[in-house]
All heavy atoms as a GROMACS GRO file, in nm:
protein
  555
    1MET      N    1  16.946  14.987  -0.643
    1MET     CA    2  16.837  14.984  -0.732
    1MET      C    3  16.772  14.845  -0.731
    1MET      O    4  16.840  14.746  -0.728
    1MET     CB    5  16.880  15.021  -0.873
    1MET     CG    6  16.768  15.008  -0.970
    1MET     SD    7  16.801  15.050  -1.143
    1MET     CE    8  16.970  15.068  -1.156
    2LEU      N    9  16.642  14.846  -0.730
    2LEU     CA   10  16.565  14.724  -0.740
    2LEU      C   11  16.473  14.737  -0.861
    2LEU      O   12  16.428  14.849  -0.889
    2LEU     CB   13  16.477  14.704  -0.616
    2LEU     CG   14  16.553  14.697  -0.484
    2LEU    CD1   15  16.451  14.699  -0.372
    2LEU    CD2   16  16.638  14.573  -0.476
    3CYS      N   17  16.447  14.631  -0.931
    3CYS     CA   18  16.357  14.636  -1.045
    3CYS      C   19  16.294  14.498  -1.065
    3CYS      O   20  16.345  14.398  -1.019
    3CYS     CB   21  16.430  14.678  -1.172
    3CYS     SG   22  16.554  14.561  -1.233
    4THR      N   23  16.183  14.500  -1.137
    4THR     CA   24  16.120  14.375  -1.175
    4THR      C   25  16.184  14.315  -1.301
    4THR      O   26  16.262  14.382  -1.368
    4THR     CB   27  15.968  14.398  -1.203
    4THR    OG1   28  15.956  14.490  -1.308
    4THR    CG2   29  15.898  14.447  -1.076
    5ASP      N   30  16.153  14.193  -1.327
    5ASP     CA   31  16.209  14.125  -1.444
    5ASP      C   32  16.166  14.190  -1.572
    5ASP      O   33  16.228  14.180  -1.675
    5ASP     CB   34  16.174  13.977  -1.444
    5ASP     CG   35  16.027  13.945  -1.459
    5ASP    OD1   36  15.945  14.036  -1.425
    5ASP    OD2   37  15.994  13.835  -1.499
    6GLY      N   38  16.055  14.262  -1.569
    6GLY     CA   39  16.007  14.334  -1.687
    6GLY      C   40  16.106  14.440  -1.734
    6GLY      O   41  16.104  14.478  -1.852
    7VAL      N   42  16.191  14.488  -1.646
    7VAL     CA   43  16.293  14.588  -1.683
    7VAL      C   44  16.406  14.516  -1.758
    7VAL      O   45  16.445  14.550  -1.866
    7VAL     CB   46  16.343  14.670  -1.563
    7VAL    CG1   47  16.457  14.758  -1.599
    7VAL    CG2   48  16.228  14.748  -1.502
    8ILE      N   49  16.463  14.417  -1.693
    8ILE     CA   50  16.582  14.351  -1.748
    8ILE      C   51  16.549  14.261  -1.866
    8ILE      O   52  16.638  14.234  -1.948
    8ILE     CB   53  16.662  14.274  -1.642
    8ILE    CG1   54  16.577  14.169  -1.576
    8ILE    CG2   55  16.722  14.371  -1.540
    8ILE    CD1   56  16.652  14.076  -1.480
    9GLU      N   57  16.424  14.222  -1.882
    9GLU     CA   58  16.385  14.140  -1.992
    9GLU      C   59  16.313  14.216  -2.103
    9GLU      O   60  16.262  14.155  -2.197
    9GLU     CB   61  16.295  14.021  -1.943
    9GLU     CG   62  16.369  13.925  -1.853
    9GLU     CD   63  16.283  13.817  -1.794
    9GLU    OE1   64  16.157  13.821  -1.817
    9GLU    OE2   65  16.336  13.734  -1.722
   10ALA      N   66  16.309  14.349  -2.092
   10ALA     CA   67  16.245  14.432  -2.196
   10ALA      C   68  16.330  14.419  -2.324
   10ALA      O   69  16.453  14.442  -2.325
   10ALA     CB   70  16.242  14.575  -2.149
   11LYS      N   71  16.266  14.381  -2.431
   11LYS     CA   72  16.340  14.357  -2.556
   11LYS      C   73  16.340  14.481  -2.646
   11LYS      O   74  16.246  14.558  -2.653
   11LYS     CB   75  16.272  14.241  -2.631
   11LYS     CG   76  16.293  14.109  -2.560
   11LYS     CD   77  16.249  13.996  -2.642
   11LYS     CE   78  16.275  13.867  -2.568
   11LYS     NZ   79  16.244  13.749  -2.652
   12GLY      N   80  16.454  14.494  -2.710
   12GLY     CA   81  16.475  14.610  -2.798
   12GLY      C   82  16.384  14.603  -2.923
   12GLY      O   83  16.354  14.496  -2.972
   13ALA      N   84  16.341  14.721  -2.966
   13ALA     CA   85  16.249  14.729  -3.078
   13ALA      C   86  16.315  14.682  -3.206
   13ALA      O   87  16.244  14.629  -3.293
   13ALA     CB   88  16.199  14.874  -3.093
   14ARG      N   89  16.443  14.701  -3.221
   14ARG     CA   90  16.509  14.663  -3.350
   14ARG      C   91  16.560  14.526  -3.352
   14ARG      O   92  16.530  14.448  -3.439
   14ARG     CB   93  16.621  14.762  -3.373
   14ARG     CG   94  16.574  14.900  -3.394
   14ARG     CD   95  16.690  14.995  -3.424
   14ARG     NE   96  16.648  15.128  -3.392
   14ARG     CZ   97  16.722  15.234  -3.400
   14ARG    NH1   98  16.847  15.218  -3.443
   14ARG    NH2   99  16.680  15.349  -3.370
   15GLY      N  100  16.642  14.488  -3.255
   15GLY     CA  101  16.707  14.354  -3.261
   15GLY      C  102  16.658  14.255  -3.160
   15GLY      O  103  16.698  14.142  -3.160
   16GLY      N  104  16.567  14.295  -3.072
   16GLY     CA  105  16.513  14.203  -2.976
   16GLY      C  106  16.602  14.175  -2.854
   16GLY      O  107  16.580  14.086  -2.774
   17GLU      N  108  16.714  14.253  -2.842
   17GLU     CA  109  16.809  14.232  -2.732
   17GLU      C  110  16.747  14.283  -2.600
   17GLU      O  111  16.668  14.378  -2.600
   17GLU     CB  112  16.941  14.297  -2.760
   17GLU     CG  113  16.941  14.448  -2.761
   17GLU     CD  114  16.882  14.512  -2.887
   17GLU    OE1  115  16.855  14.444  -2.988
   17GLU    OE2  116  16.857  14.635  -2.882
   18PHE      N  117  16.783  14.220  -2.491
   18PHE     CA  118  16.735  14.263  -2.361
   18PHE      C  119  16.795  14.399  -2.325
   18PHE      O  120  16.901  14.437  -2.370
   18PHE     CB  121  16.774  14.163  -2.250
   18PHE     CG  122  16.698  14.035  -2.257
   18PHE    CD1  123  16.765  13.913  -2.252
   18PHE    CD2  124  16.560  14.030  -2.270
   18PHE    CE1  125  16.696  13.792  -2.260
   18PHE    CE2  126  16.486  13.914  -2.275
   18PHE     CZ  127  16.556  13.793  -2.267
   19TYR      N  128  16.721  14.470  -2.243
   19TYR     CA  129  16.766  14.603  -2.199
   19TYR      C  130  16.894  14.588  -2.117
   19TYR      O  131  16.900  14.512  -2.018
   19TYR     CB  132  16.658  14.669  -2.110
   19TYR     CG  133  16.697  14.807  -2.064
   19TYR    CD1  134  16.712  14.911  -2.155
   19TYR    CD2  135  16.720  14.832  -1.930
   19TYR    CE1  136  16.744  15.039  -2.112
   19TYR    CE2  137  16.753  14.957  -1.889
   19TYR     CZ  138  16.765  15.062  -1.976
   19TYR     OH  139  16.803  15.190  -1.937
   20PRO      N  140  17.000  14.663  -2.152
   20PRO     CA  141  17.130  14.652  -2.082
   20PRO      C  142  17.136  14.736  -1.952
   20PRO      O  143  17.204  14.835  -1.943
   20PRO     CB  144  17.227  14.703  -2.188
   20PRO     CG  145  17.149  14.801  -2.269
   20PRO     CD  146  17.010  14.749  -2.268
   21LEU      N  147  17.057  14.692  -1.856
   21LEU     CA  148  17.042  14.768  -1.728
   21LEU      C  149  17.177  14.798  -1.661
   21LEU      O  150  17.204  14.911  -1.625
   21LEU     CB  151  16.951  14.696  -1.633
   21LEU     CG  152  16.926  14.765  -1.502
   21LEU    CD1  153  16.850  14.895  -1.523
   21LEU    CD2  154  16.848  14.673  -1.407
   22ALA      N  155  17.262  14.696  -1.650
   22ALA     CA  156  17.389  14.716  -1.579
   22ALA      C  157  17.474  14.819  -1.651
   22ALA      O  158  17.550  14.893  -1.585
   22ALA     CB  159  17.463  14.581  -1.573
   23GLU      N  160  17.466  14.825  -1.778
   23GLU     CA  161  17.548  14.919  -1.859
   23GLU      C  162  17.496  15.061  -1.851
   23GLU      O  163  17.568  15.157  -1.843
   23GLU     CB  164  17.548  14.871  -2.002
   23GLU     CG  165  17.618  14.963  -2.102
   23GLU     CD  166  17.600  14.910  -2.242
   23GLU    OE1  167  17.624  14.791  -2.265
   23GLU    OE2  168  17.558  14.989  -2.330
   24ARG      N  169  17.364  15.073  -1.851
   24ARG     CA  170  17.298  15.205  -1.860
   24ARG      C  171  17.263  15.271  -1.727
   24ARG      O  172  17.254  15.393  -1.720
   24ARG     CB  173  17.171  15.196  -1.945
   24ARG     CG  174  17.195  15.142  -2.085
   24ARG     CD  175  17.146  15.239  -2.186
   24ARG     NE  176  17.168  15.194  -2.320
   24ARG     CZ  177  17.071  15.163  -2.404
   24ARG    NH1  178  16.943  15.173  -2.368
   24ARG    NH2  179  17.101  15.125  -2.524
   25ALA      N  180  17.237  15.196  -1.625
   25ALA     CA  181  17.184  15.248  -1.500
   25ALA      C  182  17.279  15.348  -1.436
   25ALA      O  183  17.238  15.458  -1.394
   25ALA     CB  184  17.153  15.135  -1.402
   26GLY      N  185  17.408  15.316  -1.421
   26GLY     CA  186  17.502  15.403  -1.353
   26GLY      C  187  17.502  15.545  -1.405
   26GLY      O  188  17.478  15.639  -1.328
   27PRO      N  189  17.526  15.567  -1.532
   27PRO     CA  190  17.528  15.705  -1.582
   27PRO      C  191  17.392  15.777  -1.570
   27PRO      O  192  17.386  15.896  -1.547
   27PRO     CB  193  17.566  15.689  -1.730
   27PRO     CG  194  17.635  15.557  -1.738
   27PRO     CD  195  17.573  15.472  -1.632
   28LEU      N  196  17.282  15.700  -1.581
   28LEU     CA  197  17.151  15.765  -1.578
   28LEU      C  198  17.104  15.805  -1.439
   28LEU      O  199  17.027  15.896  -1.424
   28LEU     CB  200  17.046  15.672  -1.641
   28LEU     CG  201  17.062  15.653  -1.792
   28LEU    CD1  202  16.971  15.536  -1.841
   28LEU    CD2  203  17.024  15.778  -1.868
   29VAL      N  204  17.154  15.733  -1.334
   29VAL     CA  205  17.108  15.764  -1.202
   29VAL      C  206  17.215  15.823  -1.109
   29VAL      O  207  17.197  15.843  -0.991
   29VAL     CB  208  17.047  15.638  -1.133
   29VAL    CG1  209  16.934  15.583  -1.214
   29VAL    CG2  210  17.152  15.532  -1.106
   30ARG      N  211  17.326  15.853  -1.165
   30ARG     CA  212  17.446  15.897  -1.092
   30ARG      C  213  17.421  16.004  -0.987
   30ARG      O  214  17.467  16.001  -0.878
   30ARG     CB  215  17.555  15.946  -1.191
   30ARG     CG  216  17.678  15.994  -1.124
   30ARG     CD  217  17.785  16.022  -1.225
   30ARG     NE  218  17.790  15.902  -1.310
   30ARG     CZ  219  17.840  15.899  -1.434
   30ARG    NH1  220  17.893  16.004  -1.481
   30ARG    NH2  221  17.842  15.789  -1.501
   31ASP      N  222  17.341  16.108  -1.021
   31ASP     CA  223  17.324  16.221  -0.932
   31ASP      C  224  17.190  16.212  -0.851
   31ASP      O  225  17.148  16.312  -0.794
   31ASP     CB  226  17.329  16.352  -1.008
   31ASP     CG  227  17.466  16.374  -1.066
   31ASP    OD1  228  17.565  16.338  -1.004
   31ASP    OD2  229  17.472  16.435  -1.176
   32GLY      N  230  17.129  16.096  -0.846
   32GLY     CA  231  17.000  16.081  -0.781
   32GLY      C  232  17.004  16.099  -0.632
   32GLY      O  233  16.897  16.117  -0.571
   33TRP      N  234  17.116  16.095  -0.569
   33TRP     CA  235  17.126  16.100  -0.425
   33TRP      C  236  17.118  16.242  -0.371
   33TRP      O  237  17.099  16.264  -0.251
   33TRP     CB  238  17.259  16.041  -0.378
   33TRP     CG  239  17.380  16.112  -0.440
   33TRP    CD1  240  17.443  16.080  -0.553
   33TRP    CD2  241  17.446  16.228  -0.386
   33TRP    NE1  242  17.545  16.167  -0.578
   33TRP    CE2  243  17.548  16.257  -0.478
   33TRP    CE3  244  17.428  16.305  -0.275
   33TRP    CZ2  245  17.636  16.367  -0.456
   33TRP    CZ3  246  17.513  16.413  -0.254
   33TRP    CH2  247  17.613  16.444  -0.343
   34ARG      N  248  17.123  16.344  -0.452
   34ARG     CA  249  17.134  16.483  -0.402
   34ARG      C  250  17.005  16.536  -0.334
   34ARG      O  251  17.011  16.607  -0.236
   34ARG     CB  252  17.173  16.573  -0.517
   34ARG     CG  253  17.308  16.545  -0.574
   34ARG     CD  254  17.338  16.634  -0.694
   34ARG     NE  255  17.452  16.583  -0.764
   34ARG     CZ  256  17.571  16.641  -0.761
   34ARG    NH1  257  17.588  16.748  -0.689
   34ARG    NH2  258  17.668  16.590  -0.829
   35SER      N  259  16.890  16.497  -0.391
   35SER     CA  260  16.761  16.546  -0.334
   35SER      C  261  16.650  16.451  -0.383
   35SER      O  262  16.672  16.375  -0.475
   35SER     CB  263  16.730  16.690  -0.374
   35SER     OG  264  16.700  16.698  -0.515
   36LEU      N  265  16.533  16.467  -0.323
   36LEU     CA  266  16.420  16.387  -0.369
   36LEU      C  267  16.386  16.420  -0.516
   36LEU      O  268  16.356  16.325  -0.590
   36LEU     CB  269  16.299  16.416  -0.278
   36LEU     CG  270  16.174  16.331  -0.308
   36LEU    CD1  271  16.204  16.183  -0.301
   36LEU    CD2  272  16.063  16.371  -0.208
   37ALA      N  273  16.393  16.543  -0.555
   37ALA     CA  274  16.365  16.580  -0.695
   37ALA      C  275  16.471  16.513  -0.788
   37ALA      O  276  16.435  16.468  -0.896
   37ALA     CB  277  16.368  16.734  -0.711
   38ASP      N  278  16.598  16.511  -0.745
   38ASP     CA  279  16.699  16.446  -0.828
   38ASP      C  280  16.678  16.294  -0.837
   38ASP      O  281  16.704  16.236  -0.938
   38ASP     CB  282  16.840  16.474  -0.768
   38ASP     CG  283  16.882  16.619  -0.786
   38ASP    OD1  284  16.834  16.686  -0.876
   38ASP    OD2  285  16.971  16.664  -0.713
   39LEU      N  286  16.630  16.239  -0.726
   39LEU     CA  287  16.601  16.094  -0.726
   39LEU      C  288  16.485  16.065  -0.823
   39LEU      O  289  16.493  15.974  -0.903
   39LEU     CB  290  16.566  16.048  -0.584
   39LEU     CG  291  16.555  15.902  -0.560
   39LEU    CD1  292  16.682  15.832  -0.592
   39LEU    CD2  293  16.510  15.875  -0.415
   40ASP      N  294  16.380  16.146  -0.820
   40ASP     CA  295  16.271  16.133  -0.914
   40ASP      C  296  16.318  16.148  -1.059
   40ASP      O  297  16.279  16.072  -1.150
   40ASP     CB  298  16.162  16.234  -0.887
   40ASP     CG  299  16.079  16.200  -0.761
   40ASP    OD1  300  16.084  16.084  -0.715
   40ASP    OD2  301  16.010  16.290  -0.713
   41ALA      N  302  16.403  16.243  -1.081
   41ALA     CA  303  16.456  16.271  -1.215
   41ALA      C  304  16.540  16.154  -1.264
   41ALA      O  305  16.535  16.117  -1.385
   41ALA     CB  306  16.534  16.399  -1.219
   42ALA      N  307  16.616  16.094  -1.174
   42ALA     CA  308  16.703  15.981  -1.211
   42ALA      C  309  16.616  15.862  -1.255
   42ALA      O  310  16.644  15.794  -1.358
   42ALA     CB  311  16.788  15.939  -1.092
   43VAL      N  312  16.509  15.835  -1.181
   43VAL     CA  313  16.418  15.724  -1.218
   43VAL      C  314  16.353  15.754  -1.351
   43VAL      O  315  16.339  15.671  -1.441
   43VAL     CB  316  16.314  15.699  -1.109
   43VAL    CG1  317  16.209  15.604  -1.156
   43VAL    CG2  318  16.379  15.645  -0.982
   44ALA      N  319  16.316  15.880  -1.371
   44ALA     CA  320  16.247  15.922  -1.497
   44ALA      C  321  16.347  15.904  -1.617
   44ALA      O  322  16.303  15.860  -1.724
   44ALA     CB  323  16.201  16.066  -1.486
   45ARG      N  324  16.472  15.936  -1.598
   45ARG     CA  325  16.574  15.919  -1.705
   45ARG      C  326  16.586  15.774  -1.739
   45ARG      O  327  16.592  15.736  -1.857
   45ARG     CB  328  16.709  15.976  -1.662
   45ARG     CG  329  16.719  16.125  -1.671
   45ARG     CD  330  16.862  16.174  -1.657
   45ARG     NE  331  16.923  16.131  -1.531
   45ARG     CZ  332  16.919  16.198  -1.417
   45ARG    NH1  333  16.845  16.308  -1.408
   45ARG    NH2  334  16.977  16.155  -1.308
   46LEU      N  335  16.596  15.686  -1.640
   46LEU     CA  336  16.611  15.546  -1.662
   46LEU      C  337  16.488  15.489  -1.729
   46LEU      O  338  16.500  15.408  -1.826
   46LEU     CB  339  16.641  15.474  -1.528
   46LEU     CG  340  16.680  15.327  -1.539
   46LEU    CD1  341  16.798  15.305  -1.630
   46LEU    CD2  342  16.708  15.273  -1.400
   47TYR      N  343  16.371  15.527  -1.687
   47TYR     CA  344  16.247  15.476  -1.746
   47TYR      C  345  16.235  15.525  -1.892
   47TYR      O  346  16.196  15.447  -1.979
   47TYR     CB  347  16.126  15.524  -1.663
   47TYR     CG  348  15.995  15.461  -1.710
   47TYR    CD1  349  15.977  15.326  -1.697
   47TYR    CD2  350  15.898  15.536  -1.766
   47TYR    CE1  351  15.857  15.269  -1.740
   47TYR    CE2  352  15.779  15.482  -1.807
   47TYR     CZ  353  15.761  15.346  -1.794
   47TYR     OH  354  15.642  15.289  -1.835
   48ALA      N  355  16.268  15.653  -1.915
   48ALA     CA  356  16.265  15.702  -2.053
   48ALA      C  357  16.360  15.626  -2.143
   48ALA      O  358  16.330  15.597  -2.260
   48ALA     CB  359  16.299  15.852  -2.056
   49ASP      N  360  16.478  15.591  -2.090
   49ASP     CA  361  16.575  15.513  -2.167
   49ASP      C  362  16.523  15.371  -2.200
   49ASP      O  363  16.539  15.319  -2.306
   49ASP     CB  364  16.705  15.509  -2.093
   49ASP     CG  365  16.817  15.450  -2.177
   49ASP    OD1  366  16.851  15.503  -2.283
   49ASP    OD2  367  16.874  15.346  -2.136
   50LEU      N  368  16.455  15.316  -2.098
   50LEU     CA  369  16.395  15.186  -2.116
   50LEU      C  370  16.288  15.189  -2.225
   50LEU      O  371  16.283  15.103  -2.314
   50LEU     CB  372  16.331  15.137  -1.982
   50LEU     CG  373  16.252  15.008  -1.984
   50LEU    CD1  374  16.343  14.889  -2.017
   50LEU    CD2  375  16.183  14.988  -1.850
   51LEU      N  376  16.202  15.289  -2.224
   51LEU     CA  377  16.101  15.304  -2.327
   51LEU      C  378  16.161  15.329  -2.465
   51LEU      O  379  16.114  15.274  -2.566
   51LEU     CB  380  16.004  15.416  -2.293
   51LEU     CG  381  15.905  15.390  -2.181
   51LEU    CD1  382  15.820  15.508  -2.150
   51LEU    CD2  383  15.819  15.269  -2.209
   52ALA      N  384  16.270  15.402  -2.471
   52ALA     CA  385  16.335  15.427  -2.597
   52ALA      C  386  16.395  15.298  -2.654
   52ALA      O  387  16.386  15.270  -2.773
   52ALA     CB  388  16.447  15.534  -2.583
   53HIS      N  389  16.442  15.210  -2.564
   53HIS     CA  390  16.498  15.086  -2.605
   53HIS      C  391  16.394  14.994  -2.664
   53HIS      O  392  16.418  14.923  -2.761
   53HIS     CB  393  16.559  15.015  -2.479
   53HIS     CG  394  16.612  14.876  -2.504
   53HIS    ND1  395  16.731  14.852  -2.565
   53HIS    CD2  396  16.555  14.756  -2.477
   53HIS    CE1  397  16.748  14.720  -2.574
   53HIS    NE2  398  16.645  14.661  -2.519
   54THR      N  399  16.273  14.992  -2.608
   54THR     CA  400  16.168  14.904  -2.649
   54THR      C  401  16.081  14.964  -2.763
   54THR      O  402  15.992  14.896  -2.816
   54THR     CB  403  16.074  14.868  -2.535
   54THR    OG1  404  16.007  14.986  -2.486
   54THR    CG2  405  16.148  14.798  -2.423
   55GLY      N  406  16.106  15.088  -2.799
   55GLY     CA  407  16.024  15.153  -2.901
   55GLY      C  408  15.896  15.212  -2.844
   55GLY      O  409  15.802  15.240  -2.918
   56GLY      N  410  15.896  15.233  -2.713
   56GLY     CA  411  15.780  15.302  -2.651
   56GLY      C  412  15.679  15.213  -2.582
   56GLY      O  413  15.585  15.263  -2.519
   57GLU      N  414  15.691  15.083  -2.594
   57GLU     CA  415  15.597  14.994  -2.530
   57GLU      C  416  15.669  14.884  -2.450
   57GLU      O  417  15.771  14.835  -2.493
   57GLU     CB  418  15.507  14.924  -2.633
   57GLU     CG  419  15.417  15.021  -2.706
   57GLU     CD  420  15.315  14.946  -2.794
   57GLU    OE1  421  15.283  14.832  -2.763
   57GLU    OE2  422  15.273  15.007  -2.893
   58LEU      N  423  15.605  14.851  -2.336
   58LEU     CA  424  15.659  14.742  -2.256
   58LEU      C  425  15.565  14.623  -2.261
   58LEU      O  426  15.441  14.641  -2.254
   58LEU     CB  427  15.676  14.790  -2.111
   58LEU     CG  428  15.773  14.900  -2.087
   58LEU    CD1  429  15.765  14.952  -1.945
   58LEU    CD2  430  15.914  14.860  -2.126
   59GLY      N  431  15.619  14.503  -2.271
   59GLY     CA  432  15.539  14.386  -2.278
   59GLY      C  433  15.510  14.320  -2.144
   59GLY      O  434  15.439  14.221  -2.136
   60ASP      N  435  15.564  14.377  -2.036
   60ASP     CA  436  15.554  14.319  -1.905
   60ASP      C  437  15.555  14.433  -1.802
   60ASP      O  438  15.579  14.550  -1.841
   60ASP     CB  439  15.673  14.226  -1.878
   60ASP     CG  440  15.652  14.128  -1.764
   60ASP    OD1  441  15.549  14.136  -1.698
   60ASP    OD2  442  15.741  14.044  -1.744
   61ASP      N  443  15.532  14.400  -1.678
   61ASP     CA  444  15.541  14.501  -1.570
   61ASP      C  445  15.683  14.558  -1.566
   61ASP      O  446  15.779  14.491  -1.601
   61ASP     CB  447  15.502  14.440  -1.438
   61ASP     CG  448  15.603  14.337  -1.389
   61ASP    OD1  449  15.644  14.251  -1.472
   61ASP    OD2  450  15.645  14.338  -1.274
   62ALA      N  451  15.697  14.682  -1.527
   62ALA     CA  452  15.829  14.742  -1.514
   62ALA      C  453  15.827  14.835  -1.391
   62ALA      O  454  15.757  14.934  -1.388
   62ALA     CB  455  15.863  14.823  -1.637
   63LEU      N  456  15.894  14.791  -1.288
   63LEU     CA  457  15.904  14.868  -1.166
   63LEU      C  458  16.046  14.899  -1.136
   63LEU      O  459  16.134  14.807  -1.140
   63LEU     CB  460  15.841  14.790  -1.048
   63LEU     CG  461  15.852  14.863  -0.914
   63LEU    CD1  462  15.723  14.931  -0.886
   63LEU    CD2  463  15.882  14.765  -0.807
   64LEU      N  464  16.076  15.025  -1.112
   64LEU     CA  465  16.213  15.070  -1.074
   64LEU      C  466  16.205  15.134  -0.939
   64LEU      O  467  16.120  15.217  -0.914
   64LEU     CB  468  16.265  15.170  -1.176
   64LEU     CG  469  16.288  15.123  -1.318
   64LEU    CD1  470  16.307  15.243  -1.408
   64LEU    CD2  471  16.408  15.033  -1.322
   65LEU      N  472  16.296  15.096  -0.852
   65LEU     CA  473  16.307  15.159  -0.720
   65LEU      C  474  16.451  15.188  -0.691
   65LEU      O  475  16.536  15.103  -0.690
   65LEU     CB  476  16.251  15.062  -0.615
   65LEU     CG  477  16.263  15.107  -0.467
   65LEU    CD1  478  16.172  15.227  -0.442
   65LEU    CD2  479  16.224  14.990  -0.376
   66LEU      N  480  16.477  15.319  -0.670
   66LEU     CA  481  16.611  15.363  -0.630
   66LEU      C  482  16.604  15.396  -0.484
   66LEU      O  483  16.517  15.464  -0.437
   66LEU     CB  484  16.652  15.487  -0.707
   66LEU     CG  485  16.680  15.470  -0.856
   66LEU    CD1  486  16.725  15.606  -0.916
   66LEU    CD2  487  16.789  15.365  -0.880
   67VAL      N  488  16.705  15.342  -0.413
   67VAL     CA  489  16.715  15.370  -0.270
   67VAL      C  490  16.847  15.440  -0.246
   67VAL      O  491  16.953  15.398  -0.299
   67VAL     CB  492  16.710  15.236  -0.188
   67VAL    CG1  493  16.724  15.266  -0.040
   67VAL    CG2  494  16.579  15.164  -0.220
   68THR      N  495  16.845  15.546  -0.167
   68THR     CA  496  16.968  15.618  -0.142
   68THR      C  497  16.965  15.668   0.004
   68THR      O  498  16.862  15.666   0.070
   68THR     CB  499  16.983  15.736  -0.239
   68THR    OG1  500  17.108  15.798  -0.221
   68THR    CG2  501  16.871  15.841  -0.220
   69ARG      N  502  17.079  15.708   0.050
   69ARG     CA  503  17.087  15.769   0.178
   69ARG      C  504  17.179  15.892   0.167
   69ARG      O  505  17.272  15.890   0.085
   69ARG     CB  506  17.136  15.679   0.286
   69ARG     CG  507  17.276  15.626   0.263
   69ARG     CD  508  17.316  15.528   0.369
   69ARG     NE  509  17.447  15.478   0.333
   69ARG     CZ  510  17.537  15.443   0.417
   69ARG    NH1  511  17.517  15.454   0.549
   69ARG    NH2  512  17.653  15.396   0.378
   70PRO      N  513  17.147  15.997   0.237
   70PRO     CA  514  17.229  16.118   0.222
   70PRO      C  515  17.373  16.094   0.276
   70PRO      O  516  17.391  16.021   0.370
   70PRO     CB  517  17.158  16.224   0.304
   70PRO     CG  518  17.060  16.146   0.389
   70PRO     CD  519  17.039  16.013   0.330
   71THR      N  520  17.468  16.155   0.206
   71THR     CA  521  17.601  16.154   0.259
   71THR      C  522  17.612  16.260   0.369
   71THR      O  523  17.534  16.354   0.372
   71THR     CB  524  17.702  16.183   0.148
   71THR    OG1  525  17.674  16.309   0.091
   71THR    CG2  526  17.696  16.074   0.039
   72PRO      N  527  17.709  16.250   0.458
   72PRO     CA  528  17.719  16.345   0.566
   72PRO      C  529  17.731  16.494   0.518
   72PRO      O  530  17.667  16.581   0.578
   72PRO     CB  531  17.850  16.307   0.639
   72PRO     CG  532  17.864  16.161   0.612
   72PRO     CD  533  17.804  16.142   0.472
   73ASP      N  534  17.803  16.515   0.412
   73ASP     CA  535  17.813  16.656   0.361
   73ASP      C  536  17.689  16.704   0.291
   73ASP      O  537  17.661  16.820   0.285
   73ASP     CB  538  17.935  16.672   0.270
   73ASP     CG  539  17.934  16.574   0.153
   73ASP    OD1  540  17.886  16.462   0.167
   73ASP    OD2  541  17.982  16.617   0.046
   74ALA      N  542  17.604  16.612   0.243
   74ALA     CA  543  17.477  16.651   0.176
   74ALA      C  544  17.371  16.686   0.279
   74ALA      O  545  17.277  16.760   0.249
   74ALA     CB  546  17.427  16.541   0.084
   75ALA      N  547  17.383  16.630   0.399
   75ALA     CA  548  17.279  16.648   0.500
   75ALA      C  549  17.292  16.785   0.571
   75ALA      O  550  17.199  16.833   0.629
   75ALA     CB  551  17.282  16.536   0.599
   76GLY      N  552  17.405  16.841   0.564
   76GLY     CA  553  17.428  16.951   0.648
   76GLY      C  554  17.452  17.080   0.596
   76GLY      O  555  17.440  17.188   0.642
   0.00000   0.00000   0.00000
């Protein structure tokens, strides 16, 4: 996963804490490798969680990029 600083520096609406990307990313993108639709859904889940953290608004750019490759059993 690649992201801009606007993701990791997004402040929480309540306490102003930074978005805990390392803690939240794994569970939210876990199944993104299965198909292109799953990859899109994984990014959407992570972005929705980011917006929920900030109260719906971002104060900076926010770019998320997930890169995956198919596993041998998924390709065939």
